[in-house]
N, C-alpha and C positions, 0 to 999 in steps of 0.2 A: 490274502495280503498279512498277514503277520508279522504283530510287531513284537519289535527287536529292543533290547535295553538303551538301544541311540535316543527312544524316543519319550517323552518327558508332559504329563498333563498340561493339560490346558486350564487354568483356574476358571471357574464359572463357566465352563462348558465340558456338561457333560459327553462322554465318549469321543472327544477330541486330543489328539496326542503331536505333538510337532518334534519332529526330529531334529536332533542339535545337530547332526555334521550336516544336512541339504535344507532345513527349514520348512519340508514340504509338511503338511498336514494330513494325518489319516484320520479317516472318521470309523466308526463301527455305529449299528446301527443293524441290533434284532429285530427282525419280526417271524412270527410265528415257529419260533424255537431257530429260526435261523439266523445266524450272525455275517451281515452285509457289511464289506469295508472298501471306501477307496480312497484315492489320498487327491491332495488339492495343493495348486503354490499358493493361495491363501485364506486365513481366516474366513473369510467372506464366504467364499465359494465354498469350504468345508460344511458352513453352519446353512446355506442353503439346500446342498445337498440332504443333509439332518434331516430339515424341517418339510423336504417335496419330496422323497424319493420315497415311493409307494411298493420294492418290489424287482420293479420290470429294469428291466435296460432302460440306461438314460440314453434322452433323444441327444442328438449333438445339436446343439441351437443353430446351428445357421446350415444345417441341412436341409438341401433344397433351396435354399433362400436367393436372389439373385439381387442380395443387395451386398456392400463391401462393407467388413468389420468396423468398427471404430479403430482397431488397433489399424486397418490399411488408409481408413482416413486420414491417422497419424501420421503415420509414416510417407504417405504422399505428399502432406503438408510438412514436413520437415524435407522433402525433396525439393518440394518447388516454391515451396513461400518462405522458409524458412531464409534461407540464400539473400533478401531485401532486408531482414530484420538486424537490431543489435546484436550486439554477443550478448550482453546482459539479460535482455530478453529474452535471448534463447534460452539461457540456462537456467534463467527465472520459472520459463514453457514446463522446460525439462522435468524440475524439483515436482513441482504442480502434478505434471501429469501424471506421478506416482502414485496416490492415491486413487487414480481413474482406472487403472493398471486392472482389476477386479471385473470393469464392464468390457473391456477391448476385445472380447470373445464376443461378444455380441454383434449380430449385422443389425446398421443404422433404422432398417424400419420397427426391430424388437426395441434399441431405445428408447422405450415409452415415459413417459410422467409416471407410471407407477417402479419401474425400475431405476428411476433415480429418486425418487422417495427410499427406496430397501437400501439405494447406498446411503442417501443421505443419514438415516435411521442408523444404519452400521456405524459408521464413523463419528456420529453423535453420542455413541453410545458410547463407542471407542475413546473418544478423547476426556469425556466425564465422567469417566472411573474414577477412584481414589488411587487407585495404583500410577496412573498418566499422570493426575493434575497434582499429587505431596511433591513435595519440593521445587516446582516451577516453578510459581507466585507469578511472578508478572509473563514468564514465559509462555503460559500455558493456552491453548488454542485458544480464542474466542468465538468464531467461525469458520464455514465455509464458503465465505462469498467468493473466494479470490478460483479456488478449485471450480467453484459452480462458472463463472466468469468462461474462463477455459476452457469447459464443455459449449456453453453458448459459443463461445470465438473456433473452436473448431468445427458446431455444426453450419456456424455463419458461411465458411470457409469451402465446407464439404457443399454448400446450396449453391455459392456461387462459382466454384470452380467447373471450367467446361471439363475435367475430366471425369464427373460424376452427377453433371448437367442433366441425363436422362434419367436416372435412378433416384435424384434427389428431387425430382421436381414439387410432388404431390407430400412430401414431409412437411414436418413443422417441428419447431425446435421443444424435446422435450424439457426443460429446464423453465420451470414456472416460478411465479412470483410466492407463492408457499413456502418453496423450496429451499427459499433464504429463509423464511421465518422460523422452518425448522430444523434450520443449519444454524442457529442458534443456540452457543455452547454459553458462554457467559457474559458479562457487558465487556468492553475494550477499559483497557486499564485510563483514568485520567490523568491526559499528553496535553500542553500543551505545545502547537506549533508553529504561534505567529508570534512573533518576537516584538514585545514593545519596544517603541523607542530607545527610550532611558534604559532596558537592558541590553541594546545591540552597542551602546556607546560603554558600558559596563564591559559586555564583552570584546570589543576591539581591544581596551585598552589591558585586557586579562591575556594577550597574545603576543607571541614572538611577533620582530618584524613585519618577516615575507609571510606567515598567513595571518597578520593585521591586515596587511596591502590586499591578501586573499579575501580575506571574509567581507572587507571593508569595497572593494569591486562587486564581489557577490552578490552585496544587500542594495548596493547602489544602483545598478543593472540588472536588478530581481536573477537571475539566471540561475540554473541549475549549476553545482560545482562542478561537472565533469566540463561542461563551455567555459565556464570562465577557467581552469584550471588548460582549456587546450586555447583559450586566444593568443593571436600570432603577429608579430609587429606589422608583418605584412598589411593586416586587418584595421589597424589606427592610423586615424588621420587627425592628426593632435593640429592642424593648421587651419581646419574645417570643422572641428571638433566631431569628429564622426568615426564612433567605433563598430564595428564591423564582428555581430559573437555568429561567426559560421563551425568551425573544426569543436570535437568533442573528443573529451578523452576517454579509451575504456579503460574501464578496469576489470582485472580477472574476479570473479566472484568467489573466490574461495580463503585466496594470501590476499587478495587487494592491491594487487600491484599493477602498473601500467603493460596493456598490450600494445596499444595503436592511437595512434589520432583517428580517428572516425571525419569524413571528411562533412560532413551535417550535422545541424543537431537534431533533438529529437523529431521535432515536426519536418524535419525533411525542406526546412526554408531558415533560410539562414537572415538573424535581427538587427539591426543599423540599432545604435545606440547614444544619444547626443551624448559625449562629453562635457558633462557640469565641469567646475573648479574642484569639487572633490574627488571625481573620477582622472581629472587630470592633476591633481596632485600624487596619487599613488602613481599614473602613469609615470610621471617625472622620477618620482623616485624607484622605480624599477627601472629604468633608464640607466642609472647607473649600474645596474646589475648585467649588461644586454652584452650578448656575447657575439663577435662573429660568426658567422654561419649556422648559429641557431636563434629560431624566430619565436622563443615561448617567449610569453610577459612571462610566467610566473615558470620558478625551475629551479632547482638545486643542484648547481655547478655542471650547470649545461642539460641535465637530466628532468625528463617529465616527471611530477610532482604524483607520489604515489597515492593511493586513496586514505592506507591505513599511517602514512604520515599525519596525511589531514586530520583525521580521525581524533588520536591521541591528541593533536595539538586542540582541537575542538572539545574534546572532553575538558581536559587539566582546565581551562581556561570558564567553559563553562561550571567546572566543579572550583576555581580561586574565584569565580565572581559570584557563584552564589544564584545565581539565574536559575527559574525554574525549565531549562527549557535544554532538551538532548537533542543531538543528528545536525544535519550537515542542512538539510533543507530548512531549517526554519526563518532562515534569514530572508528565502524565496517568499516563504508564506505572511513573515512582516511587511516587506516590500509591497505588497498584492495587498494588503489590511489596510496600510497608509495611504493607498492611492487610492483605494474606494472610499478613506475618511476625508482625505483632502481633496482628491477626483469629485468625489459625491456621486460614483458609479461605477458599472461594469466597464463603462468604454475606457473609465483611467487604468483600471487592471488591467485590460485588454494591449494597450499601450503598455505598459510598464512588465510585462512576463512574456506578452510577445504568445497567447497561447492564442485557437481562433475557436474555441468551443466555451460558449457562456457559461454553459455548467461547469468547467474546471475552474474558469475563472471566479466564480460564483464560491464555488467550492475553498478552493483558496482562500478568498477575501471574506469568508461568513461571520456573522459577530459569532461573537462568545461571550463569556464572564464577564468580562472588561468592560463589553459596550453594555453587557445589560448592568452592570454598579453603574456606568454615567448614565445613559438614559433613565433610569429609576430616580437616580437624584436630580437629574433636571425636573421630571417630571413631578416628583413631589414638592421644587421647590417654585414651578408653576401653582399646584395645587394651594399651597400655605399659602401661597401670593393672592389668589382668585379666593380663597375662605377667609381671607384679611380685607378685603377689599369688599365680602357681600356682606362681612358684620359689622363693615364700618368703625370709628373710634367708641371705644368703649371706657367711662369714667369706674372708678376705684370707687367702690361705695362700702366697702368693710370699716371705715373710722364714724360713717353717716348714722344717728342718732333716729332713731324713729319717734316721731312724733305725738304719737297715743303711749312712747315708754319716758314720755320727757315732763316730768312734776317740777310746776310751777309752785315758787315759795309764797 
């Protein structure tokens, strides 16, 4: 295969060129005076061929293998498992899988920890380059945990699926603890997730009426923004002070506009919330905007809220109030933290957030630097008090004259 003018040289990869039209990579390797070439869809496979090619005809990775390839498992997973997933989760998984494409030709029995290590090293090297990191700032990638988690998820589904029951019986997950350590690129940016109560009040005051009511409802119910945006009047029992969080707004991941109202929340279980006086005040204000034939508590002229407009209003209020938080999930995190402080344990967090997993409840309400400051001040106050008690009352001897220095006239 000859190299045409459409190929450009790849920096830091001697003998590898990329076709500017097709995007494929051409590799050249000279052995014993003979030039060998090969073409690959991605740089990873090109480098692997250049590293391991010994002059003989390359073997087809899955030749004679009785195991399905990662690609076949992924495609089967999309057909059989994806229909029960939320639209947003499917889009996120599709995006994360793009980095796993270079492994999809491997049969599942050849997807070993060593292969995963090679994959991790390749991407860490790629994302650590100056060319990638320059100008990205906080947007630069910090780790590969999300992609590794997806690979674990695919493998677990493969093991549990009746389709691959026999061939997967004796295989173990190739992703190990070491891979997450190897996948570290740089520390996560310092970002506060749990909004403090006084900051929450400042945030509410900086919002327009509709979005102030939305934010207060999200905070007081410790809800996800999609669940709060999807609250229906049919699930509001003001007489018995009972609110049922059931439906969820689903937004397009690209333009962040409303797609559909899903009939169940993220964990598929409706959650009852007691209507406190604060929640009642919000609902009574929203009653003035209730439209016949429209069951949305929060809407704009009868239309469900778009996530992009929620983001714009939240960001504007966060900037205006000067609080050190970003995003729409800070209110759920903040109430989880408050529930743990007031309630004294994870049971209070589970009751407020609706989590079924203690680990998640702990993650949402975990201690932060504000807690460290609070408890360190309490501890030092105790230390100072104990020290004072141990030493007892002391007299001031600065003005006392020693007897041996005193002369009698």
